[in-house]
C-alpha positions as CSV (number, residue, x, y, z in Angstrom):
1,M,-30.7,40.9,1.4
2,T,-31.4,38.3,-1.3
3,A,-31.5,34.6,-0.8
4,D,-28.3,34.2,-2.6
5,E,-26.6,36.9,-0.4
6,Q,-27.9,34.9,2.7
7,L,-26.5,31.7,1.5
8,E,-23.1,33.1,0.5
9,P,-21.7,33.2,4.1
10,H,-22.8,29.7,4.6
11,A,-21.2,28.5,1.3
12,Q,-17.9,30.3,2.4
13,E,-18.2,28.6,5.8
14,A,-18.6,25.2,4.2
15,A,-15.6,25.9,1.9
16,M,-13.5,26.9,4.8
17,H,-14.4,23.9,6.6
18,S,-13.7,21.6,3.6
19,W,-10.2,23.2,3.3
20,S,-9.5,23.1,7.1
21,E,-10.6,19.4,7.0
22,T,-8.2,18.7,4.1
23,L,-5.2,20.4,5.9
24,F,-6.1,18.3,8.9
25,I,-6.1,15.1,6.9
26,F,-2.8,16.1,5.2
27,G,-1.1,16.8,8.7
28,A,-2.6,13.7,10.2
29,L,-1.4,11.3,7.3
30,F,2.0,13.1,7.1
31,V,2.8,12.6,10.8
32,E,1.5,9.1,10.6
33,L,3.5,8.0,7.5
34,V,6.6,9.6,8.9
35,A,6.2,7.7,12.1
36,L,5.5,4.6,10.4
37,F,8.5,4.7,8.0
38,L,10.9,5.6,10.7
39,I,9.6,3.2,13.4
40,V,9.2,0.2,10.8
41,G,12.4,1.2,9.0
42,F,14.4,1.4,12.2
43,V,13.1,-2.1,13.6
44,A,13.4,-3.7,10.1
45,T,17.2,-2.3,9.9
46,L,18.0,-3.8,13.2
47,I,16.3,-7.1,12.3
48,N,18.3,-7.2,9.0
49,R,21.4,-6.5,10.9
50,R,20.8,-9.0,13.4
51,V,19.9,-11.8,10.9
52,G,22.6,-10.8,8.4
53,D,22.3,-10.4,4.6
54,K,23.6,-13.7,3.6
55,R,21.1,-15.4,6.0
56,L,18.2,-13.2,4.8
57,Q,19.0,-14.2,1.1
58,A,19.1,-17.8,2.0
59,W,15.8,-17.5,3.9
60,L,13.9,-15.9,1.1
61,G,15.8,-17.7,-1.7
62,G,15.4,-21.3,-2.8
63,G,14.6,-21.3,-6.6
64,R,12.3,-19.7,-9.0
65,I,9.1,-20.8,-7.4
66,V,10.1,-21.2,-3.9
67,A,11.3,-17.6,-3.5
68,P,8.0,-15.9,-4.3
69,L,6.1,-18.2,-2.3
70,K,8.3,-17.3,0.7
71,G,7.9,-13.6,-0.1
72,V,4.0,-14.2,-0.1
73,V,4.3,-15.8,3.2
74,L,6.3,-13.0,4.7
75,G,3.9,-10.4,3.4
76,A,0.9,-12.3,4.9
77,I,2.4,-12.6,8.4
78,T,3.5,-8.9,8.6
79,P,0.4,-6.6,9.3
80,F,1.7,-3.7,7.4
81,C,-0.3,-1.0,5.6
82,S,0.8,-0.2,2.0
83,C,3.2,2.6,3.0
84,S,5.0,0.9,5.9
85,T,5.7,-2.0,3.5
86,I,8.3,0.5,1.9
87,P,10.9,0.6,4.6
88,V,10.9,-3.2,4.8
89,L,11.2,-3.4,1.1
90,V,14.3,-1.1,1.1
91,G,15.9,-3.4,3.6
92,L,15.2,-6.5,1.5
93,V,16.6,-4.8,-1.7
94,R,19.7,-3.5,0.3
95,A,20.3,-7.0,1.5
96,G,20.1,-8.5,-2.1
97,T,17.0,-10.6,-1.5
98,P,15.9,-12.3,-4.8
99,F,13.7,-10.0,-6.9
100,S,10.7,-12.3,-7.0
101,A,10.7,-12.5,-3.2
102,C,10.9,-8.7,-2.9
103,T,8.0,-8.2,-5.4
104,A,5.8,-10.9,-3.8
105,F,6.3,-9.3,-0.5
106,L,5.5,-5.8,-1.8
107,I,2.2,-7.0,-3.2
108,S,1.0,-9.4,-0.7
109,S,2.0,-7.4,2.6
110,P,-1.0,-5.0,2.4
111,L,-3.3,-7.3,0.7
112,L,-3.0,-10.6,2.6
113,D,-2.3,-9.5,6.1
114,P,-4.7,-10.7,8.8
115,I,-6.3,-7.3,9.2
116,I,-7.3,-6.9,5.6
117,L,-8.5,-10.5,5.5
118,G,-10.6,-9.8,8.6
119,I,-12.0,-6.8,7.1
120,V,-13.0,-8.6,3.9
121,G,-14.6,-11.3,6.0
122,L,-16.7,-9.0,8.0
123,L,-17.9,-7.0,4.9
124,F,-18.4,-9.8,2.5
125,G,-18.6,-13.1,4.4
126,W,-16.1,-15.9,5.2
127,K,-16.4,-17.6,1.9
128,I,-15.5,-14.7,0.0
129,M,-12.7,-14.1,2.5
130,I,-11.1,-17.5,1.7
131,G,-11.8,-17.1,-2.0
132,Y,-10.0,-13.8,-1.9
133,G,-7.2,-15.1,0.0
134,I,-6.6,-18.0,-2.4
135,V,-7.0,-15.9,-5.7
136,T,-4.7,-13.2,-4.3
137,F,-2.0,-15.6,-3.3
138,I,-2.0,-17.3,-6.7
139,L,-2.1,-14.0,-8.4
140,T,0.8,-12.5,-6.4
141,V,3.0,-15.5,-7.2
142,L,2.1,-15.3,-10.9
143,I,2.8,-11.6,-11.1
144,S,6.1,-12.0,-9.4
145,L,7.1,-14.7,-11.8
146,A,5.9,-12.4,-14.7
147,W,8.0,-9.5,-13.5
148,E,11.1,-11.7,-13.2
149,R,10.3,-13.2,-16.8
150,L,10.1,-9.7,-18.2
151,G,13.2,-8.5,-16.6
152,L,11.8,-5.9,-14.6
153,E,14.4,-6.1,-12.0
154,R,16.5,-3.8,-14.2
155,Y,14.1,-1.0,-13.2
156,V,15.1,-1.1,-9.6
157,K,17.1,1.8,-8.5
158,K,20.3,1.3,-6.6
159,V,19.4,2.0,-2.9
160,R,22.3,4.0,-1.6
161,V,22.2,4.3,2.1
162,Q,24.8,6.1,4.2
163,G,26.1,4.5,7.4
164,S,25.6,1.0,6.2
165,W,27.5,-1.7,8.0
166,N,30.1,-4.2,6.6
167,P,28.0,-7.4,6.3
168,D,30.9,-9.3,7.5
169,T,31.1,-7.4,10.8
170,P,29.5,-9.4,13.7
171,W,26.5,-8.1,15.8
172,A,27.7,-5.9,18.4
173,G,24.7,-5.7,20.6
174,L,21.5,-3.5,20.6
175,R,22.9,-0.5,22.2
176,A,25.9,-0.4,19.8
177,E,23.9,-1.2,16.8
178,A,21.0,1.3,17.5
179,G,22.9,4.5,16.4
180,P,23.9,3.0,12.9
181,A,20.5,1.6,12.4
182,W,18.9,5.0,13.1
183,R,21.2,6.8,10.8
184,Q,20.6,4.3,7.9
185,T,16.9,4.5,8.4
186,T,16.9,8.3,8.2
187,S,19.3,8.1,5.1
188,A,16.9,5.8,3.5
189,F,13.9,8.0,4.2
190,R,15.3,11.4,2.9
191,P,14.7,10.4,-0.8
192,M,11.1,9.5,0.1
193,I,10.2,12.9,1.7
194,L,9.2,14.8,-1.4
195,P,7.4,11.9,-3.1
196,M,5.5,11.3,0.1
197,V,4.5,15.0,0.5
198,I,3.3,15.0,-3.2
199,G,1.3,11.9,-2.7
200,I,-0.3,12.8,0.6
201,S,-1.2,16.2,-0.8
202,V,-3.1,15.0,-3.7
203,G,-4.8,12.2,-1.7
204,A,-5.8,14.7,1.1
205,V,-7.3,17.0,-1.4
206,I,-9.2,14.1,-3.1
207,Y,-10.3,12.6,0.1
208,G,-11.6,15.9,1.5
209,A,-13.2,17.0,-1.7
210,V,-14.7,13.9,-3.2
211,P,-18.3,13.4,-1.6
212,Q,-19.8,10.0,-1.0
213,T,-22.5,10.6,-3.6
214,F,-19.9,11.0,-6.3
215,L,-18.6,7.5,-5.5
216,T,-21.9,6.0,-5.6
217,T,-22.8,7.9,-8.9
218,V,-19.8,6.8,-11.0
219,A,-19.4,3.3,-9.5
220,G,-22.9,2.5,-8.4
221,P,-25.6,0.3,-9.7
222,G,-26.2,0.4,-13.5
223,V,-22.7,1.5,-14.3
224,A,-21.2,-0.8,-16.9
225,L,-17.6,-0.3,-15.8
226,A,-18.2,0.2,-11.9
227,V,-15.7,-2.2,-10.8
228,P,-12.6,-1.0,-12.7
229,I,-13.6,2.7,-12.0
230,A,-14.0,2.0,-8.4
231,A,-10.5,0.3,-8.2
232,L,-9.0,3.4,-10.0
233,I,-10.6,5.7,-7.5
234,G,-9.5,3.8,-4.6
235,I,-5.8,4.6,-5.4
236,P,-5.8,8.3,-4.7
237,L,-8.2,7.9,-1.8
238,Y,-5.5,6.1,0.4
239,I,-8.1,4.0,2.4
240,R,-6.2,2.9,5.6
241,M,-6.9,-0.5,7.0
242,E,-8.6,0.9,10.2
243,S,-11.0,3.0,8.0
244,A,-11.7,0.3,5.5
245,L,-14.7,-1.3,7.4
246,P,-16.7,2.1,8.2
247,V,-16.0,3.2,4.5
248,G,-17.3,-0.1,3.1
249,L,-20.3,-0.2,5.4
250,A,-21.2,3.4,4.4
251,L,-20.8,2.7,0.7
252,S,-23.1,-0.3,0.9
253,S,-25.7,1.5,2.8
254,A,-25.6,4.3,0.2
255,G,-26.2,1.6,-2.5
256,M,-22.9,0.7,-4.0
257,G,-22.6,-3.0,-5.1
258,L,-20.4,-5.4,-3.3
259,G,-18.1,-5.8,-6.3
260,P,-17.2,-2.1,-6.6
261,I,-16.8,-1.8,-2.9
262,F,-14.4,-4.6,-2.9
263,A,-12.5,-3.1,-5.8
264,L,-12.4,0.4,-4.2
265,L,-11.0,-1.0,-0.9
266,I,-8.4,-3.3,-2.4
267,G,-7.2,-0.6,-4.8
268,G,-6.8,1.9,-2.0
269,A,-5.3,-0.5,0.5
270,G,-2.9,-2.1,-2.1
271,A,-1.6,0.9,-4.1
272,S,-2.2,4.1,-2.3
273,L,-1.2,7.3,-3.9
274,P,1.5,8.0,-1.0
275,E,2.9,4.5,-1.4
276,V,3.2,4.9,-5.2
277,S,4.8,8.2,-4.8
278,M,7.5,6.8,-2.3
279,L,8.1,3.7,-4.6
280,T,9.5,6.3,-7.2
281,G,12.4,6.5,-4.8
282,I,13.1,2.7,-5.3
283,F,11.7,1.9,-8.7
284,K,11.9,3.5,-12.1
285,P,8.7,4.6,-13.7
286,P,8.2,1.2,-15.8
287,L,8.2,-0.8,-12.6
288,V,6.0,1.6,-10.6
289,A,3.4,1.3,-13.5
290,A,3.7,-2.5,-13.4
291,F,3.0,-2.4,-9.6
292,V,0.0,-0.3,-10.1
293,G,-1.3,-2.4,-12.8
294,S,-0.9,-5.5,-10.9
295,I,-2.8,-4.1,-7.9
296,L,-5.6,-3.0,-10.1
297,T,-5.6,-6.6,-11.6
298,V,-6.1,-8.0,-8.3
299,A,-8.9,-5.4,-7.3
300,I,-10.6,-5.8,-10.6
301,T,-10.5,-9.6,-10.7
302,G,-11.9,-9.8,-7.1
303,G,-14.5,-7.2,-7.7
304,L,-15.8,-9.2,-10.8
305,M,-15.7,-12.5,-9.0
306,I,-17.3,-11.6,-5.9
307,P,-21.0,-11.2,-7.3
308,L,-20.5,-14.8,-8.8
309,I,-19.6,-16.2,-5.4
310,A,-22.0,-14.2,-3.3
């Protein structure tokens, strides 16, 4: 038996392990995202119903500048990952919340919540964490104002949800409201299923197939465009908040610079492929492209600034 013949079973076993690991990642992500959407969507629907559309519009309104500021604050105090932001966004859109407030919430929710700020602080230090928070806050407000100025609201799809209440009907109590809230949540979820499956499938294959050495090669020391490349790579990887810290530490120990690591983590946390796919159920392509471009702007800006601060 030749050396190649001896190695062939091991190669086949490694390939099978890779595919089995990819299938496991797909299944785990699918279950997690479905549960997140339904649970978060159900709770958000009940809250929207209890608060009322008119009161929600008043809370998140208040003028051209104040509305996005309120949207950023709402995003910062809600510890949601990028995908669990979607059901809340659906509720805000359905309630007629100002467009600038919705977009500010969409961008800030996964990027400014306490968990991601804590991870940035642990990886890069408290000075960078504060700088990141300030810069991201400002960029989010500016991006929301730019979207409004460009008239991108016309690219929001009409969110049709079966089982919606009459906004003038008074709150009837949790037991009476739970059934309609669940039907509305599942109705809003149906258009998201196919985009979610597509996004998770691509992300799982890339996550399972892309070795760490590839990341350090294309976005490591000496690569001129390491920061933007790392930001682009982060999107299909879907780096969840709970795995961002070990991923960042592993890449740092492998020799990747702080700037590319930051861009990779922010790109993955802010605009994961499953989230982008699910957004196609709410936004038309130009607005989806604007969202991805905005997250990349935040990731690249931060990645370029970190070496200067550090």
